[in-house]
DSSP file (Angstrom, degrees, kcal/mol; ACC not computed):
  #  RESIDUE AA STRUCTURE BP1 BP2  ACC     N-H-->O    O-->H-N    N-H-->O    O-->H-N    TCO  KAPPA ALPHA  PHI   PSI    X-CA   Y-CA   Z-CA
    1    1 A M     >        0   0    0      0, 0.0     4,-1.9     0, 0.0     5,-0.2   0.000 360.0 360.0 360.0 -37.0    0.0    0.0    0.0
    2    2 A S  H  >  +     0   0    0      1,-0.2     4,-2.2     2,-0.2     5,-0.2   0.813 360.0  58.3 -66.7 -27.5    2.8    2.4    0.7
    3    3 A D  H  > S+     0   0    0      2,-0.2     4,-2.2     1,-0.2    -1,-0.2   0.911 105.9  48.7 -66.2 -41.0    4.1    1.9   -2.8
    4    4 A N  H  > S+     0   0    0      1,-0.2     4,-1.8     2,-0.2    -2,-0.2   0.900 112.2  48.8 -64.4 -40.4    0.8    3.1   -4.3
    5    5 A A  H  X S+     0   0    0     -4,-1.9     4,-1.7     1,-0.2    -1,-0.2   0.901 112.3  47.9 -67.1 -40.0    0.7    6.1   -2.0
    6    6 A S  H  X S+     0   0    0     -4,-2.2     4,-1.0     1,-0.2    -1,-0.2   0.862 110.9  50.4 -71.6 -33.1    4.3    7.0   -2.9
    7    7 A T  H  < S+     0   0    0     -4,-2.2     4,-0.4     1,-0.2    -1,-0.2   0.843 107.9  54.2 -71.8 -31.1    3.7    6.6   -6.7
    8    8 A A  H >< S+     0   0    0     -4,-1.8     3,-0.7     1,-0.2    -2,-0.2   0.882 110.4  45.6 -68.4 -36.9    0.6    8.8   -6.4
    9    9 A S  H 3< S+     0   0    0     -4,-1.7    -1,-0.2     1,-0.2    -2,-0.2   0.699 104.8  63.1 -79.4 -17.0    2.6   11.6   -4.8
   10   10 A D  T 3< S+     0   0    0     -4,-1.0    -1,-0.2    -5,-0.1    -2,-0.2   0.564  79.2 110.5 -81.2  -8.1    5.4   11.2   -7.4
   11   11 A K  S <  S-     0   0    0     -3,-0.7     5,-0.1    -4,-0.4    -3,-0.0  -0.307  83.4 -91.0 -65.3 150.3    3.1   12.2  -10.3
   12   12 A P    >>  -     0   0    0      0, 0.0     3,-0.9     0, 0.0     4,-0.7  -0.236  31.3-119.2 -60.8 152.5    3.8   15.5  -11.9
   13   13 A A  H >> S+     0   0    0      1,-0.2     3,-0.5     2,-0.2     4,-0.5   0.776 107.6  67.0 -65.4 -28.3    2.0   18.5  -10.5
   14   14 A E  H 34 S+     0   0    0      1,-0.2     3,-0.4     2,-0.2    -1,-0.2   0.800  99.6  49.3 -68.5 -27.6    0.3   19.3  -13.7
   15   15 A T  H <4 S+     0   0    0     -3,-0.9    -1,-0.2     1,-0.2    -2,-0.2   0.695 107.3  56.8 -80.9 -18.4   -1.8   16.1  -13.6
   16   16 A A  H << S+     0   0    0     -4,-0.7    -1,-0.2    -3,-0.5    -2,-0.2   0.511  85.1 105.3 -89.2  -5.2   -2.8   16.8  -10.0
   17   17 A T  S  < S-     0   0    0     -4,-0.5    -3,-0.0    -3,-0.4     0, 0.0  -0.389  75.5-115.0 -76.1 155.0   -4.3   20.2  -10.8
   18   18 A I        -     0   0    0     -2,-0.1    -1,-0.1     1,-0.1    -2,-0.1  -0.734  34.5-108.1 -89.5 134.4   -8.1   20.8  -10.9
   19   19 A P    >>  -     0   0    0      0, 0.0     4,-2.0     0, 0.0     3,-0.6  -0.282  25.1-120.7 -60.8 147.1   -9.5   21.6  -14.3
   20   20 A P  H 3> S+     0   0    0      0, 0.0     4,-2.4     0, 0.0     5,-0.2   0.839 111.4  56.4 -60.3 -34.8  -10.7   25.3  -14.7
   21   21 A E  H 3> S+     0   0    0      1,-0.2     4,-1.8     2,-0.2     5,-0.1   0.853 107.9  48.6 -68.1 -31.5  -14.3   24.3  -15.5
   22   22 A V  H <> S+     0   0    0     -3,-0.6     4,-2.5     2,-0.2    -1,-0.2   0.891 110.3  51.2 -71.4 -39.4  -14.5   22.3  -12.2
   23   23 A I  H  X S+     0   0    0     -4,-2.0     4,-2.4     2,-0.2    -2,-0.2   0.904 109.1  51.2 -62.8 -40.9  -13.0   25.2  -10.3
   24   24 A A  H  X S+     0   0    0     -4,-2.4     4,-2.2     2,-0.2    -1,-0.2   0.915 111.2  47.5 -62.9 -42.5  -15.7   27.5  -11.9
   25   25 A K  H  X S+     0   0    0     -4,-1.8     4,-2.6     1,-0.2    -2,-0.2   0.896 111.4  50.7 -66.4 -39.0  -18.5   25.1  -10.8
   26   26 A L  H  X S+     0   0    0     -4,-2.5     4,-2.6     2,-0.2    -2,-0.2   0.888 109.8  50.0 -65.5 -38.4  -17.0   24.9   -7.3
   27   27 A K  H  X S+     0   0    0     -4,-2.4     4,-2.5     2,-0.2    -2,-0.2   0.914 111.5  48.5 -64.7 -42.1  -16.9   28.7   -7.0
   28   28 A T  H  X S+     0   0    0     -4,-2.2     4,-2.4     2,-0.2    -2,-0.2   0.916 112.6  48.6 -62.8 -43.2  -20.5   28.9   -8.2
   29   29 A F  H  X S+     0   0    0     -4,-2.6     4,-2.5     2,-0.2    -2,-0.2   0.915 111.5  49.8 -62.4 -43.5  -21.5   26.2   -5.7
   30   30 A N  H  X S+     0   0    0     -4,-2.6     4,-2.4     2,-0.2    -2,-0.2   0.900 110.7  49.7 -63.1 -41.4  -19.7   28.0   -2.9
   31   31 A D  H  X S+     0   0    0     -4,-2.5     4,-2.3     2,-0.2    -1,-0.2   0.909 112.1  48.0 -63.5 -41.9  -21.4   31.3   -3.8
   32   32 A A  H  X S+     0   0    0     -4,-2.4     4,-2.2     2,-0.2    -2,-0.2   0.900 112.2  49.0 -65.7 -40.5  -24.8   29.6   -3.8
   33   33 A L  H  X S+     0   0    0     -4,-2.5     4,-2.4     2,-0.2    -2,-0.2   0.886 111.0  50.1 -67.0 -38.5  -24.1   28.0   -0.5
   34   34 A T  H  X S+     0   0    0     -4,-2.4     4,-2.4     2,-0.2    -2,-0.2   0.900 110.1  50.5 -65.0 -41.4  -22.9   31.3    1.0
   35   35 A A  H  X S+     0   0    0     -4,-2.3     4,-2.2     2,-0.2    -2,-0.2   0.898 110.5  49.9 -63.3 -39.9  -26.1   33.0   -0.2
   36   36 A L  H  X S+     0   0    0     -4,-2.2     4,-2.3     2,-0.2    -2,-0.2   0.929 110.4  49.4 -64.1 -45.2  -28.2   30.2    1.4
   37   37 A E  H  X S+     0   0    0     -4,-2.4     4,-1.6     1,-0.2    -2,-0.2   0.909 111.8  49.1 -59.8 -42.5  -26.3   30.6    4.7
   38   38 A N  H  < S+     0   0    0     -4,-2.4    -1,-0.2     1,-0.2    -2,-0.2   0.871 112.0  48.6 -65.7 -36.9  -26.9   34.4    4.6
   39   39 A A  H  < S+     0   0    0     -4,-2.2     4,-0.4     1,-0.2    -1,-0.2   0.864 116.2  42.3 -71.1 -35.7  -30.6   34.0    3.8
   40   40 A L  H >X S+     0   0    0     -4,-2.3     4,-2.4     1,-0.2     3,-0.5   0.700  93.1  85.3 -83.9 -19.3  -31.1   31.4    6.6
   41   41 A E  H 3X S+     0   0    0     -4,-1.6     4,-1.9     1,-0.2     5,-0.2   0.875  87.4  49.8 -55.5 -46.3  -29.0   33.3    9.2
   42   42 A P  H 3> S+     0   0    0      0, 0.0     4,-0.6     0, 0.0    -1,-0.2   0.866 115.2  45.1 -62.8 -32.4  -31.7   35.6   10.5
   43   43 A H  H <4 S+     0   0    0     -3,-0.5    -2,-0.2    -4,-0.4     3,-0.2   0.847 114.8  46.5 -78.4 -34.1  -34.1   32.7   10.9
   44   44 A L  H  < S+     0   0    0     -4,-2.4    -1,-0.2     1,-0.2    -3,-0.2   0.745 110.1  53.8 -79.6 -23.3  -31.6   30.4   12.6
   45   45 A S  H  < S+     0   0    0     -4,-1.9    -1,-0.2    -5,-0.3    -2,-0.2   0.638  89.3  93.6 -86.8 -14.2  -30.3   33.1   15.0
   46   46 A S  S  < S-     0   0    0     -4,-0.6     2,-0.1    -3,-0.2    -3,-0.0  -0.465  76.5-119.3 -79.0 152.3  -33.8   34.0   16.4
   47   47 A N     >  -     0   0    0     -2,-0.1     4,-1.9     1,-0.1     5,-0.1  -0.338  28.1-101.4 -86.2 173.2  -35.0   32.3   19.5
   48   48 A F  H  > S+     0   0    0      1,-0.2     4,-2.5     2,-0.2     5,-0.2   0.855 118.6  55.1 -65.4 -37.8  -38.1   30.2   19.8
   49   49 A E  H  > S+     0   0    0      1,-0.2     4,-1.2     2,-0.2    -1,-0.2   0.920 109.0  47.7 -63.8 -42.9  -40.3   32.9   21.4
   50   50 A D  H  4 S+     0   0    0      1,-0.2     3,-0.3     2,-0.2     4,-0.3   0.893 111.6  52.0 -63.1 -38.3  -39.6   35.3   18.5
   51   51 A Y  H >< S+     0   0    0     -4,-1.9     3,-1.1     1,-0.2    -2,-0.2   0.925 110.5  46.4 -62.7 -45.5  -40.3   32.5   16.1
   52   52 A M  H 3< S+     0   0    0     -4,-2.5    -1,-0.2     1,-0.2    -2,-0.2   0.644  99.6  69.7 -76.2 -14.4  -43.7   31.7   17.7
   53   53 A D  T 3< S+     0   0    0     -4,-1.2    -1,-0.2    -3,-0.3    -2,-0.2   0.515  82.2 100.2 -79.0  -4.2  -44.7   35.4   17.9
   54   54 A R  S <  S-     0   0    0     -3,-1.1    -3,-0.0    -4,-0.3     5,-0.0  -0.317  86.3 -88.6 -80.5 164.1  -45.1   35.6   14.1
   55   55 A E     >  -     0   0    0      1,-0.1     4,-2.3    -2,-0.1     5,-0.2  -0.345  37.3-115.3 -66.1 151.1  -48.3   35.3   12.1
   56   56 A P  H  > S+     0   0    0      0, 0.0     4,-2.3     0, 0.0     5,-0.2   0.869 116.5  52.7 -58.2 -37.5  -49.4   31.8   11.1
   57   57 A S  H  > S+     0   0    0      1,-0.2     4,-2.0     2,-0.2     5,-0.1   0.888 109.8  48.4 -67.1 -36.3  -48.9   32.6    7.4
   58   58 A E  H  > S+     0   0    0      2,-0.2     4,-2.4     1,-0.2    -1,-0.2   0.882 109.8  52.6 -69.6 -37.5  -45.4   33.8    8.0
   59   59 A L  H  X S+     0   0    0     -4,-2.3     4,-2.6     2,-0.2    -2,-0.2   0.909 109.1  50.0 -61.9 -41.6  -44.7   30.6   10.1
   60   60 A A  H  X S+     0   0    0     -4,-2.3     4,-2.4     1,-0.2    -2,-0.2   0.906 110.1  50.3 -64.0 -40.7  -45.9   28.5    7.2
   61   61 A R  H  X S+     0   0    0     -4,-2.0     4,-2.4     2,-0.2    -2,-0.2   0.912 111.4  48.0 -63.3 -42.3  -43.6   30.4    4.8
   62   62 A I  H  X S+     0   0    0     -4,-2.4     4,-2.4     2,-0.2    -2,-0.2   0.918 112.2  49.1 -65.4 -43.0  -40.6   29.9    7.0
   63   63 A D  H  X S+     0   0    0     -4,-2.6     4,-2.5     1,-0.2    -2,-0.2   0.895 112.0  48.7 -64.3 -39.1  -41.4   26.2    7.4
   64   64 A L  H  X S+     0   0    0     -4,-2.4     4,-2.8     2,-0.2    -1,-0.2   0.887 110.0  51.9 -67.0 -37.9  -41.8   25.8    3.7
   65   65 A M  H  X S+     0   0    0     -4,-2.4     4,-2.4     2,-0.2    -2,-0.2   0.916 111.2  47.6 -62.7 -42.2  -38.5   27.7    3.1
   66   66 A S  H  X S+     0   0    0     -4,-2.4     4,-2.4     2,-0.2    -2,-0.2   0.917 112.6  48.6 -64.2 -43.6  -36.8   25.3    5.5
   67   67 A L  H  X S+     0   0    0     -4,-2.5     4,-2.2     1,-0.2    -2,-0.2   0.913 112.7  47.7 -62.8 -43.2  -38.3   22.3    3.9
   68   68 A F  H  X S+     0   0    0     -4,-2.8     4,-2.4     2,-0.2    -1,-0.2   0.878 110.4  52.9 -66.3 -37.2  -37.3   23.5    0.4
   69   69 A S  H  X S+     0   0    0     -4,-2.4     4,-2.5     2,-0.2    -2,-0.2   0.919 109.8  47.6 -64.0 -43.5  -33.7   24.2    1.7
   70   70 A V  H  X S+     0   0    0     -4,-2.4     4,-2.3     1,-0.2    -2,-0.2   0.909 112.2  50.1 -64.5 -40.9  -33.3   20.7    3.1
   71   71 A N  H  X S+     0   0    0     -4,-2.2     4,-2.3     2,-0.2    -2,-0.2   0.907 111.3  49.0 -62.6 -41.1  -34.7   19.3   -0.2
   72   72 A S  H  X S+     0   0    0     -4,-2.4     4,-2.4     2,-0.2    -2,-0.2   0.901 111.2  48.9 -65.7 -41.0  -32.2   21.4   -2.2
   73   73 A L  H  X S+     0   0    0     -4,-2.5     4,-2.5     2,-0.2    -1,-0.2   0.881 110.6  51.1 -66.7 -36.5  -29.3   20.4    0.0
   74   74 A S  H  X S+     0   0    0     -4,-2.3     4,-2.4     2,-0.2    -2,-0.2   0.909 109.4  51.0 -64.2 -41.4  -30.4   16.7   -0.4
   75   75 A W  H  X S+     0   0    0     -4,-2.3     4,-2.2     1,-0.2    -2,-0.2   0.928 111.6  47.5 -59.1 -46.4  -30.5   17.2   -4.2
   76   76 A S  H  X S+     0   0    0     -4,-2.4     4,-2.5     2,-0.2    -2,-0.2   0.889 110.1  52.5 -64.5 -39.8  -27.0   18.7   -4.1
   77   77 A L  H  X S+     0   0    0     -4,-2.5     4,-1.8     2,-0.2    -1,-0.2   0.922 110.1  47.6 -63.4 -44.1  -25.6   15.9   -1.9
   78   78 A L  H  <>S+     0   0    0     -4,-2.4     5,-2.5     1,-0.2     4,-0.3   0.910 112.5  49.7 -63.0 -40.9  -26.9   13.2   -4.2
   79   79 A A  H ><5S+     0   0    0     -4,-2.2     3,-1.1     1,-0.2    -2,-0.2   0.891 109.5  51.6 -65.0 -38.8  -25.4   15.1   -7.2
   80   80 A L  H 3<5S+     0   0    0     -4,-2.5    -1,-0.2     1,-0.3    -2,-0.2   0.825 106.1  54.8 -67.1 -30.6  -22.1   15.4   -5.4
   81   81 A K  T 3<5S-     0   0    0     -4,-1.8    -1,-0.3    -5,-0.2    -2,-0.2   0.527 121.8-109.3 -78.9  -4.7  -22.1   11.6   -4.8
   82   82 A G  T < 5S+     0   0    0     -3,-1.1     2,-0.2    -4,-0.3    -3,-0.2   0.575  76.6 130.3  89.1  10.0  -22.6   11.1   -8.5
   83   83 A Q      < -     0   0    0     -5,-2.5    -1,-0.3    -6,-0.2    -2,-0.1  -0.629  65.2-112.8 -94.1 156.0  -26.2    9.9   -8.2
   84   84 A N    >   -     0   0    0     -2,-0.2     3,-1.5     1,-0.2     4,-0.3  -0.795  21.4-159.5 -88.1 110.7  -29.0   11.2  -10.4
   85   85 A P  G >  S+     0   0    0      0, 0.0     3,-1.0     0, 0.0    -1,-0.2   0.775  88.4  64.9 -62.4 -25.3  -31.3   13.1   -8.0
   86   86 A R  G 3  S+     0   0    0      1,-0.2    -2,-0.0    -3,-0.1     6,-0.0   0.741 101.7  49.6 -69.3 -21.2  -34.2   12.8  -10.5
   87   87 A K  G <  S+     0   0    0     -3,-1.5     2,-0.8     4,-0.0    -1,-0.2   0.444  82.8 104.2 -97.2  -0.4  -34.2    9.0  -10.1
   88   88 A N    <>  -     0   0    0     -3,-1.0     4,-2.2    -4,-0.3     5,-0.2  -0.736  55.5-163.7 -84.2 110.5  -34.2    9.1   -6.3
   89   89 A E  H  > S+     0   0    0     -2,-0.8     4,-2.4     1,-0.2     5,-0.2   0.866  85.1  52.7 -65.7 -38.4  -37.8    8.2   -5.4
   90   90 A A  H  > S+     0   0    0      1,-0.2     4,-2.0     2,-0.2    -1,-0.2   0.921 112.2  45.3 -65.0 -43.0  -37.7    9.4   -1.8
   91   91 A L  H  > S+     0   0    0      2,-0.2     4,-2.4     1,-0.2    -2,-0.2   0.898 112.3  51.3 -67.4 -39.9  -36.4   12.8   -2.8
   92   92 A Q  H  X S+     0   0    0     -4,-2.2     4,-2.1     2,-0.2    -2,-0.2   0.895 109.8  50.1 -63.9 -39.7  -39.0   13.1   -5.6
   93   93 A A  H  X S+     0   0    0     -4,-2.4     4,-2.1     2,-0.2    -1,-0.2   0.898 110.8  49.8 -64.5 -39.7  -41.8   12.2   -3.2
   94   94 A E  H  X S+     0   0    0     -4,-2.0     4,-2.2     2,-0.2    -2,-0.2   0.890 109.6  50.7 -66.5 -39.3  -40.5   14.8   -0.8
   95   95 A L  H  X S+     0   0    0     -4,-2.4     4,-2.4     2,-0.2    -2,-0.2   0.888 109.9  50.2 -65.2 -38.8  -40.4   17.4   -3.6
   96   96 A E  H  X S+     0   0    0     -4,-2.1     4,-2.1     2,-0.2    -2,-0.2   0.893 110.0  50.6 -65.3 -39.2  -44.0   16.6   -4.6
   97   97 A R  H  X S+     0   0    0     -4,-2.1     4,-2.0     2,-0.2    -2,-0.2   0.905 110.4  49.8 -64.3 -40.9  -45.0   17.0   -0.9
   98   98 A T  H  X S+     0   0    0     -4,-2.2     4,-2.3     1,-0.2    -2,-0.2   0.916 109.2  51.4 -63.3 -43.4  -43.3   20.3   -0.8
   99   99 A K  H  X S+     0   0    0     -4,-2.4     4,-2.4     1,-0.2    -1,-0.2   0.890 107.5  53.9 -60.7 -39.4  -45.1   21.4   -4.0
  100  100 A T  H  X S+     0   0    0     -4,-2.1     4,-2.2     1,-0.2    -1,-0.2   0.919 109.6  47.1 -61.1 -44.1  -48.4   20.4   -2.5
  101  101 A Y  H  X S+     0   0    0     -4,-2.0     4,-2.3     2,-0.2    -1,-0.2   0.880 109.9  53.0 -66.5 -37.5  -47.8   22.6    0.6
  102  102 A V  H  X S+     0   0    0     -4,-2.3     4,-2.3     2,-0.2    -2,-0.2   0.918 109.6  48.9 -62.8 -43.2  -46.7   25.5   -1.6
  103  103 A E  H  X S+     0   0    0     -4,-2.4     4,-2.2     1,-0.2    -2,-0.2   0.902 110.2  51.1 -63.9 -40.4  -49.9   25.3   -3.6
  104  104 A R  H  X S+     0   0    0     -4,-2.2     4,-2.2     1,-0.2    -1,-0.2   0.898 110.3  49.5 -63.6 -39.3  -52.0   25.1   -0.4
  105  105 A L  H  X S+     0   0    0     -4,-2.3     4,-2.4     2,-0.2    -2,-0.2   0.889 109.1  52.2 -66.7 -38.6  -50.2   28.2    0.9
  106  106 A K  H  X S+     0   0    0     -4,-2.3     4,-2.4     2,-0.2    -2,-0.2   0.903 109.1  50.3 -62.6 -40.7  -50.9   30.0   -2.4
  107  107 A I  H  X S+     0   0    0     -4,-2.2     4,-2.1     2,-0.2    -2,-0.2   0.923 111.2  48.3 -63.0 -44.5  -54.6   29.2   -2.1
  108  108 A E  H  X S+     0   0    0     -4,-2.2     4,-2.0     1,-0.2    -2,-0.2   0.896 111.5  50.4 -63.7 -39.7  -54.7   30.5    1.5
  109  109 A D  H  X S+     0   0    0     -4,-2.4     4,-1.9     2,-0.2    -2,-0.2   0.905 109.6  50.2 -64.5 -41.4  -52.9   33.7    0.4
  110  110 A S  H  X S+     0   0    0     -4,-2.4     4,-1.0     1,-0.2    -1,-0.2   0.874 110.0  51.0 -67.1 -35.2  -55.3   34.3   -2.4
  111  111 A R  H  < S+     0   0    0     -4,-2.1     3,-0.4     1,-0.2    -1,-0.2   0.901 110.2  49.6 -65.2 -39.7  -58.3   33.8    0.0
  112  112 A R  H  < S+     0   0    0     -4,-2.0    -2,-0.2     1,-0.2    -1,-0.2   0.837 110.3  50.8 -67.9 -33.0  -56.7   36.3    2.3
  113  113 A E  H  < S+     0   0    0     -4,-1.9    -1,-0.2    -5,-0.1    -2,-0.2   0.649  86.2 106.8 -81.4 -15.3  -56.2   38.8   -0.5
  114  114 A Q  S  < S-     0   0    0     -4,-1.0     2,-0.1    -3,-0.4    -3,-0.0  -0.319  83.8 -98.4 -65.0 147.4  -59.8   38.6   -1.7
  115  115 A A        -     0   0    0      1,-0.1    -1,-0.1     3,-0.0     2,-0.1  -0.416  38.5-132.7 -67.2 137.8  -62.0   41.6   -1.0
  116  116 A G        -     0   0    0     -2,-0.1     2,-0.5     1,-0.1    -1,-0.1  -0.309  30.6 -86.8 -83.1 172.8  -64.2   41.1    2.0
  117  117 A V        -     0   0    0     -2,-0.1     2,-1.0     1,-0.0     3,-0.1  -0.711  30.8-141.5 -84.9 125.1  -67.9   41.9    2.2
  118  118 A N     >  -     0   0    0     -2,-0.5     4,-2.5     1,-0.2     5,-0.2  -0.784  13.9-161.2 -84.6 106.3  -68.7   45.5    3.1
  119  119 A E  H  > S+     0   0    0     -2,-1.0     4,-2.6     1,-0.2     5,-0.2   0.860  85.1  54.0 -62.8 -38.2  -71.7   45.0    5.3
  120  120 A K  H  > S+     0   0    0      1,-0.2     4,-1.9     2,-0.2    -1,-0.2   0.925 112.5  43.5 -62.7 -45.1  -72.9   48.6    5.0
  121  121 A V  H  > S+     0   0    0      2,-0.2     4,-2.4     1,-0.2    -2,-0.2   0.893 113.0  52.4 -68.2 -39.4  -72.9   48.5    1.2
  122  122 A A  H  X S+     0   0    0     -4,-2.5     4,-2.2     1,-0.2    -2,-0.2   0.911 109.3  49.0 -63.7 -42.3  -74.5   45.0    1.1
  123  123 A K  H  X S+     0   0    0     -4,-2.6     4,-2.7     1,-0.2    -1,-0.2   0.902 111.3  50.1 -63.5 -40.5  -77.4   46.1    3.4
  124  124 A A  H  X S+     0   0    0     -4,-1.9     4,-2.6    -5,-0.2     5,-0.2   0.900 110.1  50.5 -65.2 -40.7  -78.0   49.2    1.2
  125  125 A L  H  X S+     0   0    0     -4,-2.4     4,-2.0     2,-0.2    -2,-0.2   0.922 113.9  44.1 -63.0 -43.8  -78.1   47.1   -1.9
  126  126 A V  H  X S+     0   0    0     -4,-2.2     4,-1.8     2,-0.2    -2,-0.2   0.923 113.9  50.3 -67.6 -43.5  -80.6   44.6   -0.4
  127  127 A R  H  < S+     0   0    0     -4,-2.7     4,-0.4     1,-0.2    -2,-0.2   0.920 114.4  43.8 -61.3 -44.0  -82.7   47.4    1.0
  128  128 A N  H  < S+     0   0    0     -4,-2.6     3,-0.5     1,-0.2    -1,-0.2   0.824 111.3  53.9 -72.3 -31.4  -82.8   49.3   -2.3
  129  129 A A  H  < S+     0   0    0     -4,-2.0    -1,-0.2     1,-0.2    -2,-0.2   0.830 113.5  42.4 -71.3 -30.7  -83.5   46.1   -4.3
  130  130 A L  S  < S+     0   0    0     -4,-1.8    -1,-0.2    -5,-0.2    -2,-0.2   0.425  86.4 124.3 -94.2   0.6  -86.5   45.2   -2.1
  131  131 A F        -     0   0    0     -3,-0.5     2,-0.5    -4,-0.4    -3,-0.1  -0.397  43.1-163.9 -67.0 131.9  -87.8   48.8   -2.0
  132  132 A D     >  -     0   0    0     -2,-0.1     4,-0.7     1,-0.1     3,-0.5  -0.956   6.1-162.6-120.6 111.8  -91.4   49.1   -3.1
  133  133 A A  T >4>S+     0   0    0     -2,-0.5     5,-2.2     1,-0.2     3,-0.7   0.836  88.0  56.7 -64.7 -35.4  -92.3   52.7   -3.9
  134  134 A Q  G >45S+     0   0    0      1,-0.2     3,-1.2     3,-0.2    -1,-0.2   0.838  99.1  60.6 -67.8 -31.2  -96.1   52.1   -3.8
  135  135 A E  G 345S+     0   0    0     -3,-0.5    -1,-0.2     1,-0.3    -2,-0.2   0.800 107.2  45.8 -65.3 -28.6  -95.9   50.7   -0.3
  136  136 A Y  G <<5S-     0   0    0     -4,-0.7    -1,-0.3    -3,-0.7    -2,-0.2   0.281 118.9-106.0-100.5  10.1  -94.5   54.1    0.9
  137  137 A G  T < 5S+     0   0    0     -3,-1.2     2,-0.6    -4,-0.2    -3,-0.2   0.689  78.9 132.1  77.8  18.4  -97.0   56.3   -0.9
  138  138 A D      < +     0   0    0     -5,-2.2    -1,-0.1    -6,-0.1    -4,-0.1  -0.331  31.7 165.9 -96.3  51.0  -94.6   57.5   -3.5
  139  139 A K        -     0   0    0     -2,-0.6     2,-0.2    -5,-0.2    -5,-0.0  -0.400  41.1-110.9 -69.1 143.4  -96.9   56.8   -6.3
  140  140 A K        -     0   0    0     -2,-0.1    -1,-0.1     1,-0.1    -2,-0.0  -0.516  28.1-126.1 -72.9 138.8  -96.0   58.3   -9.6
  141  141 A K        -     0   0    0     -2,-0.2    -1,-0.1     1,-0.1     2,-0.0  -0.712  28.9-111.3 -83.9 134.6  -98.3   61.1  -10.7
  142  142 A P        -     0   0    0      0, 0.0     2,-0.2     0, 0.0    -1,-0.1  -0.373  33.1-114.3 -65.1 143.7  -99.7   60.6  -14.2
  143  143 A R              0   0    0      1,-0.1    -3,-0.0    -2,-0.0     0, 0.0  -0.518 360.0 360.0 -77.9 145.4  -98.4   63.0  -16.8
  144  144 A K              0   0    0     -2,-0.2    -1,-0.1     0, 0.0     0, 0.0   0.409 360.0 360.0-101.8 360.0 -100.8   65.4  -18.2
């Protein structure tokens, strides 16, 4: 075994260098990972009480962001191991579950954004629609 190790270190330095396209991909990966860390830092640094004081919709968004981040990191790990993440059934099922939750959150957001019923205007519309002029003595006078 020591012979193999010594022969590997005896190889010229030019064969041990990393190709430039791999270095570019590693830099891109490092930048993306740094951006992810920066985005998650405010959420990871807050304490539990601050977390629970948020609105339910914001809590759902944070939980979905966390779920999506874990799924993305799992995807990256599989890709780094040389496996095809698209063929991993467990990861695909998790991504589908995440998509389902995102759609449910979108539906809840759209419901929240819909205009509510203005009770005063609704009462006036009903009152005016049911108004009968003859009942109140407002008979039209015939034209001469």
